[in-house]
N, C-alpha and C positions, 0 to 999 in steps of 0.2 A: 389594394382600396388603401389610399393613403388618407390619415387622418390628422387634422389642422385643428391647433389653439383654440381657433375660433368657434371647430365643431364641437369640442367638448365643452366650451364656452355655453355653446346654444343649448346641449343638450342636458346640461346643470340648469340653466334658466329654467328648460320645461318641465326639467323635473323638480324645481322649488329647492335646488340646491345651495347652497352659499360657497363657492370655492373662490379661493386665491389663486395669484398666477401661479406661483410656486405648486399648489397642488393640481393646478390646471396639468402642468407641464407633464408631471408626471403621470397623471391619468392618460395625455397624448401617447407615451410610451406603453403603459399598460395594456390599453385599448389598442393602439397597434399589434399588440405582439399576439392579441386575440385573436385579431383580424386575418393575420397573417394565418393563424394555427388554421380559422377557418375556411381561407384559400386553399391550403395543403389539403384540409379533410373534401373540400369541393372538388379536387382533382384525382382523388380516387376511383377508377371504375368500380361502380357498382351495379353495373348492367347484369340482372338476373340473380339478385342477394336481394329474398325475400327479407320487408322488414321483421323486426323482433320486438316481444313485449318484453322481453328479460330473454338476458345470455344464456341461461342456464335450462335445460330442458326437464321444470320439475314442475307440478301442479300445488297449489296453497293448500295445505288442508283445513277443513272447514270444521266448526264445532256443529253440531247435530243440534237440528231445530226443534228445540223444544220449549214450550213453556215454562220460564222459572219465576215468574210475579203471577198472582191472583188478580184479576179484574177489580180494580178500584176507581172504573169511572163515575159511579154514583157517588163515590166520596168526593173526589175534586170537584164533580159539577156542585154540587152542595156550597162551595165557598166561590165558587163561579161568579160576576156582575150579571149573564146574560145567559142561559140555555133554553135551546127550545128542541124536541125532540131529538137527545143527546148529543146535539153540537152547542159548541161554544159559538155563543153571538158577538159579535165585533162589529166595531165602526167603521163603516164604511172609507178609505182613504181615498180613492180612485172615484173621480165623480165618473 
């Protein structure tokens, strides 16, 4: 896919970026190289290759699921503007 100066200017306009002509010309080259790399990656045959979440076959160490703080709900709700049945009452924002 070839990228032109007008494409970069349009993308900059949509992103609300102010680019002068020199910057846009640099981005044409940079983005063009990125798109060439994407084309190369798309040319690779990936038939039968399972997608990976991580390149290494490891599992994440998890901490123990233990309570580390005491229940302070009553203390926090005493300073809340509106509470009912243990729930915080807030103004409706969607009609």
